[in-house]
C-alpha positions in Angstrom: 20.2 2.5 -9.1 16.8 1.1 -8.0 13.8 3.1 -6.9 12.5 2.8 -3.3 9.0 3.5 -2.0 8.4 7.2 -1.8 5.5 6.9 0.6 5.6 5.7 4.2 2.7 3.4 5.0 1.2 2.1 8.2 1.7 -1.6 8.1 4.0 -1.3 5.1 5.9 -4.4 4.2 9.6 -3.3 4.0 10.6 -5.0 7.2 8.7 -8.2 6.2 10.2 -8.4 2.7 12.8 -11.2 3.6 9.8 -13.4 4.5 7.7 -12.4 1.5 10.6 -13.0 -0.9 10.6 -16.7 0.0 7.2 -17.0 -1.8 8.1 -15.0 -5.0 7.3 -17.4 -7.9 10.3 -18.4 -10.1 8.7 -16.8 -13.1 6.4 -13.8 -13.0 3.9 -13.1 -15.8 2.0 -9.9 -15.1 2.3 -8.7 -11.5 -0.8 -7.3 -9.8 -0.8 -5.3 -6.5 -4.4 -4.3 -5.7 -3.7 -2.6 -2.3 -0.9 -0.3 -3.5 0.0 1.8 -0.4 3.8 2.2 -0.5 4.2 -0.5 -3.1 7.0 -2.2 -1.2 6.7 -5.5 -2.9 6.5 -3.9 -6.4 9.7 -2.0 -5.8 11.4 -5.1 -4.3 10.5 -7.1 -7.4 12.1 -4.4 -9.5 15.2 -4.3 -7.4 15.7 -8.1 -7.9 15.1 -7.9 -11.6 11.9 -10.0 -11.5 9.9 -7.5 -13.5 12.3 -7.1 -16.4 10.2 -7.3 -19.6 7.1 -7.6 -17.5 4.1 -5.5 -16.7 2.8 -4.5 -13.3 -0.8 -3.5 -12.6 -0.9 -1.3 -9.5 -4.3 -0.4 -8.2 -6.2 0.9 -5.1 -9.6 2.2 -4.3 -7.9 5.1 -2.6 -7.9 7.7 -5.4 -5.4 9.9 -3.5 -2.8 7.2 -3.6 -3.3 6.3 -7.3 -3.5 10.0 -8.3 -0.3 10.7 -6.4 1.5 7.8 -8.2 0.2 9.0 -11.6 1.4 12.5 -11.1 4.8 11.4 -9.8 5.1 9.2 -12.9 4.0 11.8 -15.4 5.3 15.1 -13.9 8.1 14.4 -11.4 9.8 17.7 -11.9 6.7 19.7 -10.9 6.1 17.5 -7.9 9.7 18.0 -6.8 9.4 21.8 -7.1 6.3 21.8 -4.9 7.9 19.5 -2.4 11.0 21.6 -2.1 8.8 24.6 -1.1 6.9 22.4 1.4 10.1 21.1 2.9 11.4 24.6 3.3 8.2 25.7 5.1 8.5 22.7 7.4 12.1 23.5 8.2 11.0 27.0 9.2 7.7 26.4 11.0 7.5 22.6 11.7 4.1 21.4 13.0 2.4 24.8 12.5 3.3 24.4 8.8 2.0 20.8 8.8 -1.4 21.8 10.1 -1.6 24.9 7.8 -1.0 22.6 4.8 -3.4 19.8 6.0 -6.3 22.0 7.0 -5.9 25.1 4.9 -4.7 23.6 1.6 -4.9 19.8 1.2 -8.4 19.1 2.6 -10.0 22.0 0.7 -8.3 20.8 -2.5 -9.5 17.3 -1.9 -13.0 18.5 -1.2 -13.1 20.2 -4.6 -11.9 17.0 -6.3 -14.5 15.0 -4.4 -17.3 16.6 -6.4 -15.9 15.3 -9.7 -17.5 11.9 -9.3 -15.7 8.5 -9.7 -12.3 7.7 -8.4 -10.9 7.3 -11.9 -11.9 10.9 -12.7 -10.3 12.1 -9.4 -7.1 10.3 -10.3 -6.9 12.1 -13.6 -7.6 15.5 -12.0 -4.8 15.1 -9.4 -2.3 17.9 -9.6 1.4 18.1 -8.9 0.6 20.5 -6.0 -1.8 18.0 -4.5 0.5 15.1 -4.9 3.3 17.0 -3.3 1.1 17.9 -0.3 0.1 14.2 0.1 3.8 13.2 0.1 4.7 15.9 2.5 1.9 15.0 5.0 2.7 11.4 4.6 6.4 11.9 5.3 5.9 14.2 8.3 2.6 12.9 9.7 2.1 10.3 12.4 3.5 6.8 11.4 2.6 7.1 7.7 -1.1 6.8 8.4 -3.7 7.7 5.8 -6.9 8.3 7.8 -10.2 10.0 7.0 -12.8 11.2 9.5 -16.5 10.8 9.1 -16.6 13.9 6.8 -14.0 12.5 4.5 -11.2 14.9 5.7 -7.6 13.8 6.2 -7.1 14.1 9.9 -3.7 12.4 10.7 -1.8 14.5 13.3 1.8 15.7 12.8 4.5 13.2 13.6 7.3 13.8 16.1 10.3 13.9 13.8 13.3 16.1 14.2 14.2 16.2 10.6 11.8 14.2 8.3 13.0 13.3 4.8 10.4 15.1 2.7 11.9 15.6 -0.8 14.2 12.9 -2.2 14.7 14.3 -5.8 16.8 11.3 -7.0 14.4 8.7 -5.8 11.3 10.4 -7.1 12.9 10.5 -10.6 13.8 6.8 -10.3 10.2 6.1 -9.2 8.9 8.0 -12.2 11.1 6.0 -14.6 10.2 2.7 -13.0 6.5 3.5 -13.2 6.7 4.6 -16.8 8.6 1.5 -17.8 6.6 -1.1 -15.9 3.4 0.0 -14.4 -0.3 0.5 -15.3 -2.1 2.5 -12.6 -5.8 2.2 -11.9 -8.3 3.2 -9.2 -10.1 -0.2 -8.9 -11.2 -2.6 -6.2 -9.3 -5.8 -5.5 -12.0 -7.7 -7.3 -11.0 -6.2 -10.6 -8.0 -8.5 -10.7 -10.4 -11.4 -11.6 -11.1 -9.7 -14.9 -7.4 -9.6 -16.0 -5.2 -12.1 -14.3 -4.4 -15.3 -16.2 -2.5 -18.5 -15.2 1.2 -17.7 -14.4 0.5 -14.2 -13.2 1.5 -13.1 -9.7 -0.8 -11.3 -7.3 0.1 -9.8 -3.9 -2.7 -8.7 -1.6 -1.9 -6.4 1.4 -5.4 -5.4 2.6 -6.3 -3.5 5.7 -5.7 -6.1 8.4 -8.6 -7.8 10.1 -8.5 -6.5 13.7 -7.3 -8.8 16.5 -9.8 -7.2 18.9 -12.8 -4.9 18.7 -10.8 -1.9 19.9 -8.1 -2.5 17.2 -10.4 -2.0 14.3 -9.2 0.5 11.7 -11.4 1.0 8.7 -10.9 4.6 7.7 -8.4 4.0 4.9 -11.2 4.9 2.5 -14.6 6.4 3.1 -16.3 3.0 2.7 -14.0 1.2 5.1 -12.9 -2.4 5.0 -14.7 -4.8 7.3 -15.6 -8.5 7.7 -17.7 -8.6 4.5 -14.8 -7.3 2.5 -12.4 -9.9 4.0 -14.9 -12.6 3.0 -15.1 -11.3 -0.6 -11.3 -11.0 -0.7 -11.0 -14.7 0.3 -13.3 -15.6 -2.6 -11.0 -13.7 -5.0 -7.8 -15.3 -3.6 -9.3 -18.8 -3.9 -10.5 -18.2 -7.4 -7.1 -16.9 -8.5 -5.3 -19.9 -6.9 -7.7 -22.3 -8.7 -7.0 -20.4 -12.0 -3.3 -21.1 -11.7 -2.1 -17.7 -10.6 0.6 -17.3 -7.9 -1.0 -15.6 -4.9 0.5 -14.2 -1.7 -1.7 -12.5 0.9 -0.6 -10.7 4.1 -3.0 -10.5 7.0 -3.3 -10.7 10.8 -3.9 -13.9 12.7 -7.4 -12.7 13.7 -10.0 -15.5 14.1 -11.8 -14.3 11.0 -8.6 -14.8 8.9 -7.9 -18.1 10.5 -11.4 -19.3 9.6 -11.2 -18.1 6.0 -7.8 -19.6 5.2 -6.0 -21.8 7.8 -9.1 -23.7 8.7 -11.0 -23.5 5.4 -11.5 -26.5 3.3 -12.0 -24.6 0.0 -8.8 -22.6 0.6 -6.8 -25.7 1.3 -8.3 -27.4 -1.8 -7.0 -24.5 -3.9 -3.5 -25.1 -2.6 -3.4 -22.2 -0.2 -1.3 -22.5 3.0 -1.2 -20.1 5.9 2.3 -19.5 7.2 3.0 -17.7 10.5 5.7 -15.0 10.3 6.9 -12.6 12.9 6.6 -8.9 12.2 7.0 -5.6 14.1 4.1 -3.3 13.9 4.7 0.4 14.7 1.2 2.0 14.8 0.7 1.9 18.5 1.3 5.3 20.1 3.3 3.7 22.9 6.8 2.5 21.8 6.8 -0.2 24.5 3.7 -1.7 22.8 5.3 -2.0 19.4 6.7 -5.5 20.0 6.9 -8.3 17.5 3.7 -10.0 16.6 2.8 -13.0 14.4 1.0 -12.5 11.1 -0.1 -14.7 8.3 1.4 -15.0 4.9 -1.1 -17.0 2.9 0.0 -18.4 -0.5 0.0 -21.2 -3.0 3.7 -20.7 -3.8 6.2 -23.2 -2.4 8.9 -21.6 -0.3 12.1 -20.8 -2.1 14.2 -21.8 0.9 13.8 -22.8 4.6 12.4 -20.2 7.0 15.0 -18.3 9.0 15.8 -19.5 12.5 14.4 -17.2 15.2 
């Protein structure tokens, strides 16, 4: 049995995996995923046996995400026990329970951790109770969003789910085993990959997408946000890794900024990077009618394994 992602994630890549798989390298050295989120590509590589005997370095600047993964890896039984109680409370009180947990327990606990200093210290201080609350809020909140307000408080509203899947004991234990066997977890920026990746390694980047319009901007994934400057720095990292001989795949929107950094960029092309258009279905819009298929970029220096699917 293979582990599946245990977190939902806005913009998660599960529905785009058939396209991303076309650009998996034939041989994976160390695998790096610097924007961890739900870890959909990590779990897919595991499912297809491409990480057997290999190491994965999973990282994120979001200390909550990395802390949650660490506790699930190290103490799955304790996380499951807390999740069962949270699931029972949700079954009895639904959205009232959600807001009690979010505002009365999760945010105060996060605030206490925030005074500890660096993200790596916060990760180590994450508890099974806090990890379980994050999973609960993620599974029952709106569209798998992780969003912080200007005061650093998690403010995602409750989702409209009749019976959300909150505690999957079997999968959480499979996730713990997979992380123990394959993964190194760290709270680092995407730039830290440059310190460790060597030729033959595989790096997948799934950053917060560059907005297609000013009103579509979403930068509240971490307190520092992710804007144009970060996308420019990310492009420099992607180009450097490609020149080094690493296999690189990057997901992003078809925003003009992304087009100028990759599709119409001489340096990116010289590094062997190509921007491929793929169709995806994004589900963040509050109106179901507005969640139609859109085009995105997969930017990579890996030759496609097989022809693109006919549409």
